[in-house]
KOLLUM-750470 format. One line per field, with one value per residue (C-alpha): y, z, x; residue number from 1. Coordinates in Angstrom, 1 decimal, always signed. Layout:
north = [Y/...]
up = [Z/...]
east = [X/...]
i = [NUM/...]
! end
This chain:
north = [-8.5/-9.2/-13.0/-12.7/-10.8/-13.5/-16.1/-14.0/-13.7/-17.5/-18.3/-15.8/-17.6/-20.9/-19.8/-18.3/-21.6/-23.6/-21.2/-21.6/-25.2/-25.2/-23.0/-25.0/-28.4/-27.5/-25.8/-28.8/-31.0/-28.7/-28.7/-32.4/-33.1/-30.5/-32.4/-35.7/-34.4/-33.4/-36.5/-39.0/-37.7/-38.1/-41.6/-42.2/-40.2/-41.2/-38.9/-41.7/-41.4/-37.5/-36.9/-39.4/-38.1/-34.5/-35.6/-37.4/-34.3/-32.3/-34.7/-34.7/-31.3/-30.5/-33.5/-33.6/-35.6/-34.3/-34.6/-33.2/-33.2/-31.7/-33.8/-33.3/-31.1/-31.5/-29.1/-29.8/-26.3/-24.2/-26.3/-29.3/-27.9/-29.6/-28.2/-29.5/-28.0/-27.9/-29.3/-29.7/-30.4/-32.0/-32.9/-36.5/-36.9/-38.2/-34.8/-34.1/-30.3/-28.2/-26.9/-25.5/-25.3/-24.4/-23.3/-24.7/-26.0/-25.5/-26.9/-27.7/-31.1/-33.1/-35.4/-38.1/-38.3/-38.3/-41.1/-43.1/-42.5/-40.3/-36.8/-34.4/-31.1/-27.8/-24.1/-24.8/-22.2/-22.3/-20.2/-18.7/-20.9/-20.4/-21.5/-21.7/-21.5/-22.0/-22.1/-24.1/-23.3/-25.9/-24.0/-26.7/-25.9/-27.4/-28.3/-31.6/-32.0/-33.6/-36.7/-35.1/-33.0/-35.8/-36.2/-32.8/-34.4/-36.4/-34.0/-35.4/-36.8/-34.5/-37.1/-36.7/-34.7/-31.5/-28.3/-26.3/-23.0/-22.4/-19.4/-18.2/-16.0/-14.4/-16.4/-16.0/-16.8/-17.0/-16.9/-18.1/-17.7/-19.4/-18.5/-14.7/-15.1/-13.1/-13.5/-12.1/-12.3/-11.7/-11.3/-11.0/-12.9/-13.1/-14.1/-17.0/-19.4/-21.0/-24.1/-26.3/-29.3/-29.9/-29.4/-26.3/-22.5/-21.1/-17.8/-16.4/-13.2/-12.8/-9.7/-9.4/-7.1/-7.0/-4.4/-2.3/-2.0/-3.8/-6.1/-7.5/-10.3/-11.8/-14.6/-16.0/-19.1/-21.6/-24.4/-24.3/-27.8/-26.7/-23.5/-25.5/-28.0/-25.3/-25.4/-22.4/-21.3/-18.2/-16.4/-12.9/-11.8/-8.4/-7.1/-3.8/-1.9/+1.8/+1.6/-0.6/-1.7/-4.6/-6.5/-9.1/-10.6/-13.3/-16.5/-17.5/-20.3/-20.7/-21.3/-18.7/-16.8/-16.7/-14.4/-15.9/-13.1/-10.8/-7.2/-6.1/-2.9/-1.4/+1.7/+3.6/+7.0/+7.3/+5.5/+6.7/+5.2/+2.0/+1.6/+2.2/-0.5/-3.0/-2.3/-1.7/+1.5/+5.2/+5.6/+9.3/+8.5/+8.0/+10.8/+11.2/+10.9/+8.5/+5.7/+3.9/+1.2/-0.8/-3.0/-6.2/-8.5/-11.6/-13.8/-16.4/-18.6/-15.6/-12.7/-10.1/-8.1/-4.9/-4.1/-1.3/+0.2/+3.2/+4.7/+7.6/+8.9/+12.0/+13.6/+12.5/+10.2/+7.9/+5.1/+2.6/-0.9/-2.6/-6.1/-7.3/-10.5/-12.4/-13.3/-16.5/-14.6/-13.6/-10.1/-8.3/-6.4/-3.7/-2.7/-0.5/+2.8/+5.3/+8.4/+10.8/+14.1/+15.6/+14.6/+16.8/+15.5/+18.3/+16.0/+13.9/+16.6/+15.0/+11.9/+13.5/+15.5/+12.4/+10.8/+10.6/+12.8/+11.2/+9.1/+5.9/+5.8/+6.6/+3.8/+1.4/+2.4/+3.2/+1.2/-0.2/-3.1/-1.8/-0.7/-4.2/-6.1/-4.2/-3.6/-1.3/+0.3/+2.3/+5.0/+8.0/+11.1/+13.9/+16.8/+18.7/+17.9/+19.9/+19.5/+22.0/+25.3/+23.7/+23.4/+21.2/+20.4/+17.5/+15.6/+12.2/+10.4/+7.2/+5.6/+2.8/+0.7/-2.0/-3.8/-1.0/+1.6/+4.0/+7.1/+9.1/+10.5/+13.4/+12.7/+16.0/+18.5/+22.1/+24.7/+28.5/+28.2/+26.1/+22.2/+20.7/+17.4/+15.9/+13.0/+12.4/+9.3/+7.9/+6.9/+3.3/+3.1/+3.7/+6.6/+7.5/+8.5/+11.1/+11.2/+13.5/+15.7/+17.0/+19.4/+21.0/+23.8/+24.9/+28.2/+29.2/+32.4/+32.6/+35.5/+33.3/+30.5/+32.4/+34.1/+30.5/+30.1/+33.5/+35.6/+39.3/+42.2/+42.6/+39.3/+38.7/+38.8/+36.9/+33.4/+31.1/+27.8/+26.3/+23.6/+22.6/+19.6/+18.8/+16.1/+15.3/+12.7/+13.4/+12.6/+15.4/+16.1/+16.8/+20.2/+18.6/+18.6/+22.3/+21.2/+19.7/+20.5/+21.3/+23.7/+26.0/+27.7/+30.0/+31.5/+34.3/+36.1/+39.5/+40.2/+42.7/+42.9/+44.2/+46.5/+47.7/+51.3/+51.1/+55.0/+55.8/+53.1/+54.4/+58.1/+56.7/+54.8/+57.9/+59.8/+57.7/+57.0/+53.8/+53.4/+50.9/+48.9/+50.0/+53.5/+52.4/+49.9/+52.4/+50.9/+47.9/+47.0/+45.7/+43.1/+41.0/+38.1/+37.0/+34.1/+33.1/+30.2/+29.2/+26.4/+25.7/+23.5/+23.5/+26.2/+28.7/+29.5/+30.6/+32.9/+32.3/+34.5/+36.6/+38.7/+40.9/+42.4/+45.1/+48.2/+50.5/+48.5/+45.4/+44.3/+41.7/+40.2/+37.5/+36.5/+34.4/+34.1/+32.5/+31.7/+30.1/+33.5/+35.3/+37.6/+38.7/+39.3/+40.3/+42.3/+43.8/+45.9/+48.3/+49.3/+52.4/+52.6/+56.1/+57.4/+56.0/+52.6/+54.0/+50.9/+51.5/+49.0/+48.4/+45.8/+44.4/+43.5/+43.3/+40.9/+40.1/+41.8/+44.7/+44.9/+47.7/+48.9/+50.2/+52.0/+51.0/+54.4/+54.3/+51.2/+52.6/+51.5/+48.5/+48.8]
up = [+218.0/+221.6/+220.8/+219.0/+222.0/+224.5/+222.3/+222.3/+226.0/+226.4/+224.2/+226.1/+229.4/+227.8/+226.5/+229.9/+231.8/+229.2/+229.4/+233.2/+233.0/+230.4/+233.1/+236.3/+234.7/+234.1/+237.4/+239.1/+237.3/+238.0/+241.8/+241.7/+240.1/+242.6/+245.5/+243.9/+243.4/+247.0/+248.5/+246.2/+246.1/+249.9/+249.2/+246.4/+247.9/+251.4/+253.6/+255.3/+253.0/+252.8/+256.0/+255.5/+251.7/+252.9/+255.7/+253.0/+251.0/+253.9/+254.6/+251.1/+250.8/+254.1/+255.0/+258.5/+260.1/+259.7/+261.9/+261.3/+264.4/+262.8/+260.9/+257.2/+255.9/+252.2/+250.3/+246.7/+245.9/+244.4/+243.8/+245.5/+248.5/+251.1/+254.6/+257.3/+260.5/+263.0/+261.0/+262.7/+261.2/+263.5/+263.1/+262.4/+264.5/+267.5/+269.3/+267.9/+267.9/+266.1/+262.8/+261.8/+262.7/+260.1/+261.6/+258.6/+254.9/+252.2/+248.8/+245.6/+244.1/+241.0/+241.6/+239.5/+241.4/+244.7/+243.4/+242.7/+246.3/+245.5/+245.5/+243.6/+245.4/+243.6/+244.8/+248.2/+251.0/+254.1/+256.8/+259.6/+259.2/+261.7/+260.6/+262.7/+260.9/+263.3/+262.7/+265.5/+267.1/+264.8/+261.7/+260.8/+260.3/+262.2/+258.8/+257.2/+253.6/+252.0/+249.9/+246.6/+247.5/+249.0/+246.1/+244.3/+241.3/+240.7/+240.6/+241.5/+238.9/+237.6/+238.5/+242.1/+244.5/+242.7/+244.4/+242.2/+243.5/+247.2/+249.0/+252.4/+254.4/+257.8/+258.2/+260.4/+260.1/+263.1/+262.5/+265.2/+265.0/+267.9/+266.3/+266.9/+269.4/+267.2/+266.6/+263.9/+263.1/+259.8/+260.7/+258.7/+255.8/+252.8/+249.0/+246.5/+245.5/+242.1/+241.3/+239.1/+239.1/+240.0/+236.5/+235.8/+236.6/+240.3/+241.0/+244.6/+245.8/+249.5/+251.8/+255.5/+258.4/+259.7/+262.5/+262.0/+258.2/+255.4/+253.3/+249.9/+248.5/+245.1/+243.3/+239.8/+239.0/+236.1/+237.9/+241.4/+242.4/+241.4/+243.6/+246.6/+246.4/+247.1/+243.3/+241.0/+239.0/+237.2/+239.3/+239.9/+243.3/+244.9/+248.3/+248.7/+251.9/+253.1/+254.8/+252.0/+248.5/+247.2/+243.8/+242.1/+238.9/+237.8/+238.9/+242.6/+245.1/+248.5/+250.4/+252.8/+249.9/+247.7/+245.1/+242.4/+239.7/+238.3/+238.9/+242.4/+243.2/+246.8/+247.9/+250.9/+251.4/+254.7/+256.3/+259.8/+259.3/+257.9/+260.8/+263.2/+261.4/+261.4/+265.1/+266.4/+267.9/+266.6/+265.2/+265.0/+264.5/+260.7/+258.5/+257.5/+253.8/+251.0/+249.7/+246.4/+244.9/+241.6/+240.4/+238.6/+241.4/+241.4/+244.4/+245.1/+248.0/+250.0/+247.8/+246.3/+243.3/+242.5/+238.9/+236.9/+240.4/+240.6/+244.0/+245.4/+249.0/+250.3/+246.9/+245.8/+242.8/+242.2/+239.8/+240.0/+241.0/+244.5/+245.4/+249.0/+250.0/+253.2/+253.9/+255.9/+259.2/+258.3/+258.1/+255.1/+252.6/+250.3/+247.2/+244.2/+242.8/+243.1/+241.0/+242.7/+241.3/+244.8/+248.5/+251.3/+254.4/+256.3/+256.1/+258.7/+261.4/+263.1/+263.4/+264.7/+267.2/+268.8/+269.2/+272.9/+273.9/+277.2/+276.4/+278.4/+276.9/+273.4/+273.9/+274.6/+271.6/+268.9/+269.5/+267.3/+266.6/+263.5/+262.1/+263.2/+261.7/+258.3/+255.4/+252.8/+249.7/+248.0/+245.4/+245.3/+242.8/+242.9/+240.9/+244.0/+247.7/+250.8/+253.8/+256.5/+255.1/+252.1/+248.7/+246.6/+242.9/+240.8/+243.9/+243.5/+246.9/+248.5/+251.6/+253.2/+256.4/+257.1/+260.3/+262.8/+260.2/+258.6/+256.3/+253.9/+251.1/+248.8/+245.7/+244.0/+243.8/+243.0/+245.7/+245.7/+242.1/+243.3/+243.7/+247.1/+248.3/+251.7/+254.2/+257.3/+259.4/+262.4/+265.1/+265.3/+268.7/+267.5/+266.5/+270.1/+270.2/+267.4/+264.4/+262.0/+259.2/+256.5/+253.6/+250.9/+248.8/+245.7/+243.7/+245.3/+245.9/+249.7/+250.3/+249.1/+251.1/+254.4/+253.8/+253.9/+257.4/+258.5/+258.7/+258.6/+259.1/+257.0/+255.1/+252.3/+248.9/+246.0/+244.9/+246.9/+248.7/+252.2/+254.1/+257.2/+259.6/+262.7/+265.3/+268.1/+270.7/+270.9/+268.7/+265.9/+266.9/+270.6/+272.2/+273.4/+269.7/+270.1/+272.0/+268.8/+267.8/+264.4/+262.0/+259.2/+256.6/+253.7/+251.0/+248.3/+245.5/+244.0/+246.4/+248.7/+252.3/+252.4/+255.2/+255.9/+254.9/+255.5/+255.3/+257.7/+260.0/+260.0/+260.8/+263.6/+265.0/+264.9/+266.9/+269.8/+271.0/+271.3/+268.3/+266.7/+263.8/+262.3/+262.1/+259.3/+257.4/+254.4/+252.1/+251.0/+251.2/+248.0/+248.3/+246.1/+248.5/+251.7/+254.1/+257.1/+259.5/+262.8/+265.1/+267.7/+270.6/+273.7/+272.5/+271.5/+268.4/+268.0/+265.2/+264.4/+261.1/+259.2/+256.7/+253.9/+251.5/+248.9/+247.2/+249.8/+252.6/+254.7/+257.5/+260.0/+262.8/+265.5/+268.9/+270.5/+269.8/+272.3/+270.1/+272.7/+274.3/+270.8/+272.2/+270.8/+271.8/+268.8/+268.3/+264.8/+262.7/+259.7/+257.4/+255.6/+252.2/+251.6/+254.8/+254.2/+255.3/+258.9/+261.1/+263.1/+266.0/+267.7/+269.9/+268.9/+271.7/+272.2/+270.0/+266.4/+264.3/+266.8/+267.6/+269.5/+268.4/+270.9/+269.5/+271.2/+272.3/+274.4/+276.2/+276.8/+275.7/+277.5/+279.9]
east = [+79.0/+78.4/+78.8/+82.1/+83.4/+82.5/+84.3/+87.5/+87.6/+86.9/+89.9/+92.2/+91.5/+92.1/+95.4/+96.5/+95.7/+97.8/+100.8/+100.9/+101.0/+103.7/+105.8/+105.0/+106.0/+109.6/+109.9/+108.6/+110.9/+113.9/+113.2/+112.7/+116.1/+117.7/+116.3/+117.2/+120.7/+121.2/+119.6/+121.3/+125.0/+125.5/+124.6/+127.0/+129.9/+131.3/+133.2/+135.0/+138.0/+138.0/+139.9/+142.9/+143.0/+143.6/+145.9/+147.9/+148.0/+149.2/+152.0/+153.1/+153.1/+154.9/+157.1/+155.5/+152.8/+149.2/+146.1/+142.6/+140.3/+137.1/+134.6/+134.6/+131.5/+130.5/+128.1/+127.1/+125.3/+126.2/+129.2/+130.9/+132.8/+134.8/+135.4/+137.8/+138.5/+141.3/+144.3/+147.7/+150.9/+153.6/+157.4/+158.4/+161.5/+159.7/+159.3/+155.9/+156.6/+153.9/+154.9/+151.6/+148.1/+145.1/+141.9/+139.9/+140.6/+138.0/+138.3/+136.1/+136.3/+135.2/+132.2/+133.5/+136.7/+134.5/+132.6/+135.7/+136.7/+139.5/+138.5/+140.7/+140.6/+141.0/+141.0/+142.0/+141.7/+143.7/+141.7/+143.7/+146.9/+149.8/+153.1/+156.4/+159.8/+162.6/+166.4/+168.1/+171.4/+173.1/+171.6/+169.1/+165.4/+162.4/+160.7/+161.8/+162.3/+159.2/+159.6/+159.3/+162.5/+164.4/+166.9/+167.2/+168.8/+165.7/+162.6/+159.2/+156.8/+154.3/+151.6/+152.5/+150.5/+149.2/+149.2/+146.7/+145.7/+146.1/+144.5/+145.5/+143.4/+144.3/+147.4/+150.3/+154.0/+156.3/+160.1/+162.3/+166.2/+167.9/+171.3/+170.6/+168.0/+165.5/+161.9/+159.7/+156.1/+154.0/+150.4/+147.3/+148.7/+146.5/+147.0/+147.3/+149.9/+149.3/+151.0/+149.1/+151.6/+155.1/+156.4/+154.6/+155.1/+154.6/+153.4/+152.8/+151.4/+150.9/+150.7/+150.7/+151.7/+155.3/+156.1/+153.1/+153.6/+151.8/+154.2/+153.5/+155.6/+155.5/+157.4/+157.3/+159.6/+159.2/+161.3/+159.8/+161.1/+164.6/+164.3/+162.8/+165.5/+168.1/+169.5/+169.8/+166.9/+165.7/+163.1/+161.5/+160.6/+159.7/+158.7/+157.0/+156.1/+156.2/+159.7/+161.5/+160.9/+163.0/+162.9/+165.2/+165.1/+167.7/+169.3/+168.7/+168.0/+166.7/+170.2/+171.8/+173.1/+169.8/+170.9/+173.5/+173.2/+170.6/+169.2/+168.7/+166.8/+166.3/+164.9/+163.6/+162.2/+163.8/+166.7/+165.8/+162.1/+163.8/+166.1/+163.2/+161.2/+163.7/+164.9/+161.4/+162.5/+163.2/+166.8/+167.8/+171.5/+170.9/+170.0/+166.3/+167.2/+166.2/+168.4/+167.9/+170.2/+170.0/+172.9/+173.6/+174.7/+176.7/+177.5/+180.3/+181.1/+182.2/+181.9/+179.3/+179.8/+177.6/+178.2/+176.5/+175.6/+173.3/+173.0/+171.1/+171.6/+170.0/+169.8/+173.4/+173.6/+176.5/+177.4/+180.2/+181.2/+181.7/+183.1/+182.4/+184.2/+185.0/+188.6/+189.5/+189.2/+185.6/+186.7/+184.5/+186.5/+184.8/+186.6/+185.5/+184.8/+181.9/+181.4/+179.1/+177.7/+177.6/+178.8/+177.5/+179.3/+177.6/+174.5/+176.1/+176.2/+172.9/+174.9/+177.9/+176.0/+174.7/+178.1/+179.3/+181.9/+182.8/+186.0/+185.1/+181.5/+183.2/+185.7/+182.8/+180.6/+183.1/+185.9/+188.4/+186.3/+184.7/+188.2/+189.6/+186.8/+186.1/+188.4/+187.8/+189.6/+186.9/+187.8/+185.5/+185.0/+182.5/+181.6/+181.0/+181.8/+180.9/+182.9/+182.4/+183.1/+185.1/+183.4/+185.5/+185.2/+186.3/+187.2/+189.1/+189.6/+190.0/+188.8/+191.1/+190.2/+192.8/+193.6/+192.9/+194.1/+191.7/+192.1/+190.6/+193.0/+192.1/+194.3/+193.2/+190.4/+189.7/+189.3/+189.5/+190.5/+193.6/+194.5/+193.8/+195.0/+195.2/+194.8/+192.6/+194.0/+192.4/+194.6/+195.6/+194.4/+190.9/+188.6/+188.1/+191.9/+191.7/+194.1/+195.9/+195.0/+197.2/+196.1/+198.1/+196.6/+198.4/+198.2/+194.8/+192.9/+193.8/+191.5/+188.5/+189.8/+190.2/+186.8/+185.3/+186.7/+185.2/+188.4/+187.9/+190.1/+193.4/+193.8/+196.4/+194.9/+196.5/+197.4/+199.6/+200.1/+199.0/+200.4/+198.4/+199.1/+197.0/+197.3/+194.9/+194.5/+190.7/+187.7/+187.5/+184.0/+184.6/+185.4/+188.7/+190.0/+190.5/+193.8/+195.2/+198.7/+199.9/+201.6/+200.3/+202.5/+201.3/+203.3/+202.1/+203.5/+202.4/+199.3/+198.1/+197.2/+193.5/+192.4/+195.8/+196.9/+200.7/+201.1/+198.3/+199.5/+203.1/+201.8/+199.8/+202.8/+204.8/+202.4/+203.4/+199.7/+197.7/+195.1/+192.9/+193.9/+190.5/+192.0/+194.4/+192.1/+191.1/+193.6/+195.8/+199.5/+200.9/+203.7/+205.8/+206.2/+204.2/+205.3/+203.5/+204.3/+202.8/+202.5/+199.7/+199.0/+196.8/+194.6/+197.6/+199.1/+202.8/+203.1/+206.8/+206.8/+204.5/+206.4/+205.1/+207.7/+206.8/+208.2/+206.7/+208.5/+207.9/+205.8/+206.9/+204.8/+205.3/+204.0/+201.4/+197.7/+195.7/+192.8/+190.6/+190.3/+190.5/+193.1/+196.5/+200.0/+202.2/+205.4/+205.6/+208.1/+207.1/+209.8/+209.0/+210.9/+209.5/+211.3/+214.8/+213.8/+212.6/+212.0/+208.7/+208.2/+204.8/+203.0/+199.5/+197.1/+193.2/+191.3/+191.1/+190.0/+189.6/+193.2/+194.8/+198.3/+200.8/+204.0/+207.0/+207.7/+204.5/+205.7/+209.2/+212.6/+213.9/+216.9]
i = [1/2/3/4/5/6/7/8/9/10/11/12/13/14/15/16/17/18/19/20/21/22/23/24/25/26/27/28/29/30/31/32/33/34/35/36/37/38/39/40/41/42/43/44/45/46/47/48/49/50/51/52/53/54/55/56/57/58/59/60/61/62/63/64/65/66/67/68/69/70/71/72/73/74/75/76/77/78/79/80/81/82/83/84/85/86/87/88/89/90/91/92/93/94/95/96/97/98/99/100/101/102/103/104/105/106/107/108/109/110/111/112/113/114/115/116/117/118/119/120/121/122/123/124/125/126/127/128/129/130/131/132/133/134/135/136/137/138/139/140/141/142/143/144/145/146/147/148/149/150/151/152/153/154/155/156/157/158/159/160/161/162/163/164/165/166/167/168/169/170/171/172/173/174/175/176/177/178/179/180/181/182/183/184/185/186/187/188/189/190/191/192/193/194/195/196/197/198/199/200/201/202/203/204/205/206/207/208/209/210/211/212/213/214/215/216/217/218/219/220/221/222/223/224/225/226/227/228/229/230/231/232/233/234/235/236/237/238/239/240/241/242/243/244/245/246/247/248/249/250/251/252/253/254/255/256/257/258/259/260/261/262/263/264/265/266/267/268/269/270/271/272/273/274/275/276/277/278/279/280/281/282/283/284/285/286/287/288/289/290/291/292/293/294/295/296/297/298/299/300/301/302/303/304/305/306/307/308/309/310/311/312/313/314/315/316/317/318/319/320/321/322/323/324/325/326/327/328/329/330/331/332/333/334/335/336/337/338/339/340/341/342/343/344/345/346/347/348/349/350/351/352/353/354/355/356/357/358/359/360/361/362/363/364/365/366/367/368/369/370/371/372/373/374/375/376/377/378/379/380/381/382/383/384/385/386/387/388/389/390/391/392/393/394/395/396/397/398/399/400/401/402/403/404/405/406/407/408/409/410/411/412/413/414/415/416/417/418/419/420/421/422/423/424/425/426/427/428/429/430/431/432/433/434/435/436/437/438/439/440/441/442/443/444/445/446/447/448/449/450/451/452/453/454/455/456/457/458/459/460/461/462/463/464/465/466/467/468/469/470/471/472/473/474/475/476/477/478/479/480/481/482/483/484/485/486/487/488/489/490/491/492/493/494/495/496/497/498/499/500/501/502/503/504/505/506/507/508/509/510/511/512/513/514/515/516/517/518/519/520/521/522/523/524/525/526/527/528/529/530/531/532/533/534/535/536/537/538/539/540/541/542/543/544/545/546/547/548/549/550/551/552/553/554/555/556/557/558/559/560/561/562/563/564/565/566/567/568/569/570/571/572/573/574/575/576/577/578/579/580/581/582/583/584/585/586/587/588/589/590/591/592/593/594/595/596/597/598/599/600/601/602/603/604/605/606/607]
! end
């Protein structure tokens, strides 16, 4: 028993030693091969031609002259990798101006191609590149067209310098426009451009910082050579950021008018924030509302058409079509139609509040330059429109701007259960010089209309017509606009004068004592016809006629209403049909609606 146990232990130790030997030999061979691999490859692959090979590649890509100052570094583990530092690309026009600087370039390569002396680089990484794109005053760019784009009609061969996958890390793009004297900089650029060969599909996704915001840009194109040559091709691109999102899919190019035809979408959560981002400073003149645009776009040599347009501004939605074109004098012209579900012009009040009121400052900032430069003929419709105290329904209007003339014409709308039309025209001398306003209201509920404007006290109830004309030499939003001149005329049929008890009023007049109009307000005066006409200028209205005629008699008032102070100076006559047509004469003073009535007998008969 003991002897058998000793034999078993001896056999186990023998098997253990044999197992360790089987493991150590393969390990030793692997280490030896690795050492030999790293020792032999540098002897087989020379770095002499690596720098000019990469410089040639950069020259072919950029169309410039490249120079690499750093010594090539090659690592073979865990995979063959090449690193080159301090690469510069300069112009070839003799000025030697720097186009780009690359902190380091790393790339993987094939061992077989490296042994042949022409390493084929793959998975290229550009570390901390700085690229400068400049538009000169003559409109040309500082970058020259590379040889593979010299003749756009003859695309480069697919065997030419391949691009492969290019990854950018912590890059920077400087855009200098000497025409507008503006400079923009994208920083922290990172992403990948995938372009296996000239004849294949190109896709790019890059992100970077602009104006303190992270911006992501994508591009997909099946014919990249056609695109880069400035010719039309199908593409899909988008830009996303917190202030602005933009996407386009269709036919485009890289010219000054990059969009030819396709679907364009633009959106921003805040126009105020977008303007601040674009201008680099806060812009409170714009309303802090959202803006979304989606449309089929088509461009011509000097035109832009937006079809199947879907627009959202500040919660209002619109559909329609717009044509934007430039005439021979470079004056842009906008034409088209927009159908809104709702228009709230009162939302522009923050913008109006910031407009200057000083005439000289206003003339400098507002000017007729816009009216002289832009031309427009746009038809608008809206299910609902809010303009000051007015709530219009089923609005049909037009906006016209043409050679210094600007107007908004309301062709038709529903207001106070009647039909409203009108016209607001800016002075030909410019917006700073005011303009004219004309309104015509037909078969409307005049009591509802007057209530919208805050009128209280005795007001006419019934359906009727209103004609209103106003002219001012001052901007409509300034206090001086109160000096406007104009005319208003109302006519009603079969209504009543609310808050006016004709019998109580007549009795109070007969007493020959002063009294308040409120003392005769518990009732109404029925009339068959009512006609009111007044003219106003310089803060005062001249009431030429206010005549109410009914079966119980008639009421006539005329005089002056200095509406700046809210005071009254009116003379009136009440004809009492119940008392043989007795004519009761009185004077109205005080302020509206707290008017004070003075019977003429109190004032005394004139000599």
